N, C-alpha and C positions, 0 to 999 in steps of 0.2 A: 503493500500500499504506500503509495507516493501521495504528499500533500505538498502544495506551493501557498504560501500566505504572501499575497502581493498588496502592499499597503501603500495607498497614495496620500502624502502629506500635501494635501491640496493648496497650491501657491508657492510652497518652499523653494523657489528659484536660487541659483548660486551664482549669479554673474550676466551681464547682458551678452546677447548672441551678438557676432558680427554683422547681423543684419538690424540690430536694435533700432537704429536711427529712422530705419523706414517705418517704424512702429511709433515712433516719438518715445522711446524708450531708453537713451543712451544715459549710461552712469545708474542704471538699474542694478541692484544687486540685494534682493531680499534678505538673503541669509546674513549677510556683511551687516547690513542695517540694523537687523534684529540683534545680531550679537552685541551691539553697542549698548543695549539697555543692561541696567544692573540686575534685571530679573533674568537673564540668559544664562543658562547652565546645562550642557549637554555632554557629560563625561561618558556616558554609556554609548552615544553614537559616536563619540572621538574614538573608544575603543574598537569600534566596528570600522572605522576608518573614514569618517566624513570629512574632518579636518586635513586629510591627507590628498583629497580629491583634487584633480588638476585645476587651479584657478581659487580655491577655496583657502585664503591666507587670513585664519582667525585662530585664535587659541592656540593652545601647545599641540606639538604633534605627538601623538602616542608611540612609545616604544616599541611595543609588540602589538599589531593590529591583530583583530581576530576574524574579520570580514575581508570579502574582497569589495572592490570600489571600483566607481568609474563616473565620468563625468558624460551626460546625454545631451548633443544636440537636437534641436527639432528641426525635422525634414519639411514637416507641412506648412503651408502659408496660414499662420494664424496664431494666437496665444490665448485660446479661449479653452474653458473645461472640456468641451465636446471634442473638439479636434485633438486635443492633447490626450484625453483617454483613447479615442479611436486610434492614435498612433501607437500608445502603449500597446494596445491590443493588435497592432500589425497593419492598421489601414492607415497610410499617407495620404493627406488631402493637399493636392497640388493646385487648388484654388482656394482661397479663403471664403467662409461663408458670408452672406451679404450681411452688412452694418448699415446702420442708418443715423449718421451723426446729425442731420436735420429732421429726424421724426421718421413716422412711416407715411406712406402716400397716402392721400386722403382717400383713394378707392379702396385700400386695404381697410382703414377705419371705418370707412361706410359698411363695408362686408361684415365686419365685425359688431358693429352697432346693429345691423338688421338681423344678424344671427341670434345675438344675446337680447335684442330689445332694450338695450341700455345705451346711454351716451358714453363719452369717453372724455377724459379731463388729462391734461399734460401733453402727451404724445411728443416727447422729446427726451433726449440723453439726461439721466439725473442719478443723484445719489437715492440708495433705496432708503435711507433713513430721513433724508431731506423731503424725498417727493411726498410721503404721507404727513411730514410736518407742514408742508405748504398746500397740498390738497387734500388732506384728511377731513379736514372740516366742510369743506364744498362737497365732498362725496359723501358725508353724512347727510347733508340737507338734500341732495339731489338723487343720490343712489347713482350716480353716474360711476363707471369703472376708472379707475387711475391706471393708465396705459403709460410705459415708459421703456425705455432701452439705456444702453450704456455703449463703451467702445467695443464691446463683445456683440456677438449675432444672438441677440436675445430679445423676446418680445415679454416683457413683464406685467401683470397684471395686478394690482394692488387693491384690495377692498378688506373693509371692516368686517369682522365675522359677525357682528350683531346685524349688519345691512345685508351682506352676502353669506349666507353659510358655507363652509368650507366646501362641502358636497358640491354645492352650486357654482362655486368658483372654479374647480375643479371642472366642472362641466363646462364653463366658459372658455378655459384654457384649451379644452379639447376641441372645441369649435374654432379657435384661433390655430391650433395645430393643422387643423383640415385646410384652413385659407391659406397658410404660410407653406406653401410648397413651391418647387420649381424654383424660378429666380429670386422668389422672396423666401425660400426654405431656411429659416433661420435656424441656427443650432438648437436652441431652445426656448419653448415658451414656458414661463416659470410663474407660478402662482405665487403671491406673495400676501396672505393675511396677516391682518394686525387687529389689534385690540386697544383700549384706553380712551381717553377723552382728548380733545384738542389742547394741544401744548404737552400732551404727554402720551403720545401715541407711541406703540411697541410692536415690532413684528413678532410672530410666533412660530413655533416649532414646525407649523404645518405647511411650510414651504413644500411645493411639489414641483417637480421638471417634467416636462413633456418634450422628448428630445425626437430627433429625425434618427430613422434607422441607419445604421452604417450602410455606405452604398456597396460595399463588398464584405464577404465572409472576413471574420475576425478569428483571432486565436480562441475566443471564447466559443465561437460556433463549432470549430475544429475539435475542441476538448469534448462538447457536449453531443456532438455528432458521433464520436468515436466511444460514446459511453462514460465519460467521465463526469463528475460532479463539478458542478460551476457555480458557487455560492457567493451571491452578492451582499456585502453588508453596507448599509449607507445607500448613498444616491447612485452607485453602481448601475442598477436596475433602470434607473430614468434614463441615464447618460447613453444605455445602449438600448433604449425602447424595448426592453424586455427580451431582446434576441441574445441568444446563447447562454441564458441563464436558466438553471435547474432549481435555485432555491433562493431565498431573498428575506432579509429582515430589513426593515428601516431603522434608522438611528434618530436622537434627539440631539447629538453633539459628539464630540470626541470623545469624551468619557464613556459615553455609551456605546460608541463604535469599538472602542477597545475592549469594552467588558464583552460585546458580543463576537468579536474576533477571538477572545480567549475562550469564550464558550464554546465556539467551534473548534479549537485546537484540543479540547477534551474528549471531542466526539470522533467517531471513526467516519471517515471519508475518503474517496479516492479522487483527487482532483484538485481545484485551486479554490482557494478562498479570496476574494477580492475586495478590499476594503478602500472606502474614501473618508478621510477627515476632514471635513469641510471647515471647519472653525477658522483654521488659520486665513482662509480666503474670505468666507462670509462675515465673520465677527471683527476680523483685526486687519488685515490687508485693505479691504476696500474702505474701512473707517479711519485709515491711517493712524491705527494704534500700535506704536511701535512696543510698547511695553505690555499690553495685551496678547501681542503675537507671541514675544519674550516668553512671556509666563505659560502660554499654549505649548509652546516647542519644550520647556522646561518640564511640562507636565508629562507630556508624550516620553520624554528621555527617562523619568522616574519609573514610568510603568514598563519600560523596555525590558528590564531584566524579568518581569513576568512573563513576557511573551518568549523569550530565550528559555526560560525554565519550562514552558509546556511544549517545547519543540521536540519530536521524536525523532528517531535514526534518520529515517528518510526524508524528514522535512526541510524544506528549503523557505527561508523568510528573505522577501525582496522589499525593500523600502525606497521609494521615489517620489516625484512629483509631476505635475502635469502643465505648470508655467509657472510665472512668478508674478507677485504682486506686492512692490516694495512699498512698505508703509511710510517710508520715510521721504518719498518724493512728492511733490505737488499733485499728482496724479491719483486718483482713487481707483484707477483701473488695473487690469492684468498688465503685465509687463513681459517682453519677450527675452527670456533668459535659459541659459542652460538649467538642465536640473540634475539632481544628484541620483546615484543608483547605489545602493548597498546590498550586497548579497552574503547570506550566512547560514550554516548548517554544516552538519558534520561531513557533508560530501562536498564542501565547497574549499577552492584553494585560498587558504586563507592568507591574508596580507597583501595578496596581489592587486596592484593597480592596472587596470585595463584601459588607463587613458581617456581619451575624448571619442565617444562612439557617435557615429553618424547616423542618429535616429533613435527615438524612443522606442521605435519599432524593434529593436535589438532585444527589448524585454520579451516580447512576444515569442521570438526565434527561439530564446533562451528557454523559455518555459516549453514549448513545443519539443525543443531538443531534449530536454530533461524527460519528458514523458515517451521520448523515443518515438515521436512521430513527425511525418514530413513537414518541413517548413514551407508551408503553402501561402502564407501571409508575407508580407515583407518585412526586411529585417535580417540581420545575421546573427546566428547565436553566439554568445560570449562563451570562449573555451573554459569555463569557470568550475567545472565540476572534476573531481578526483575519480568519481564514478556515478554510473546513473541507476 
C-alpha cells in the first residue's frame, strides 16, 4: 500500500519569476517578506530543506537536511489558484484565463440578472473585505447581489446570509458558471457569503468555489482511472470541479485541514491525499497581513512533527504552493513567483537539492512515477526515490 500526501500551502511563493514584470510583480517574495515578522519561525521546515532551496535566502541553513527539495517555476500563463493547481496536477495552461480589470461586460451582467432575478452592485475589481464594507448596506436594502472580481480570473458573488441563504447563493453561482464559458470562462465563480451589521460585516466560512473543469486529463484522473484512491481535503474538490476525486472533505481553515489530513493518515487507503491550506492566501496575503501570515506559517511548522510521526514506511509527504501573494507589497493580489517543493519519506533521497524545475507539473509526473504509472500528463519525474 502506497500513500502520497500532497499539501499545498496556498500562496507561499519564494521569489519573483523572471517574467514577474509582465504581471506587475517585480520584487515580490512572499516567504522573504513574511520571514521578517517577529512571529515567523519554521525550524521543522528548515530541517526538511526549505531554507536550502535555490533563491531562498532567509534564516540559518540546516546542517543535515532530512528531506529532498527543489524550486519550481510555473510554465503556465497566469498566477491564480486554478491554473496553479492544474499545473501541479499535470496540465499546463498556455493561455491565461480571462480577467476583467474594468469589470464584466454589460451583456454578461444582464444575463446574470435575468437568470437570478436580482440586480447587481459594484461589478469591478475590489478587495473582498472592502467590497462588503462599501456595498453591504445597499445590498441589505435592495437585495441586489454584490459582484466583483480581482486581478485573478474570478467572478465573485457576495451576499448577506440573512438576505440570500447560502444554498440559494450557491444556486446563483451555478447559474453564473453556466454563463461564464468559452471566451468568458473564468477560472472560478466564488460564493462569498457574509454576516453582521453595517460597519461590522464579516465573511463566513461558507465560501464555495465553482471551477472550470480541467481541459485535459490530470494526474488525479490517471490515478482514479487505474483504481487508486484520490482524496480531497479542503477546496481541491472545487478547484478540479470534482474531476478525478474519489472522496472529499471540506475544511473551515488551516487547523481543520491539518486535523483532517492527519485523520486520513491514520486510515488505510492506496493512493493520494491532496490538501489545500487556504488561510495564507485568503486571510493574510490578500489582506496584506504580514504578521498574520507569519503566525499561520509558524502554526503549520509547529504541527509538522505530527504529520511526520504519522507517516508509514511507503508514505511520501510533498509540500508545495500554487503561486505567491506577497503581503508586504501595495498589491493585494497574487504574485508571479517560484514555489517551494519539499519531499520526505523513508524512500526519498534525503538532503538532495534538485535545483530549479521547469514546471509545477513535475509534481504530477513524480507522483505517477512513484505509483509506477505511465507519465501521460505534462512534466518530468524528479528522480527522488531510493525505491518505489
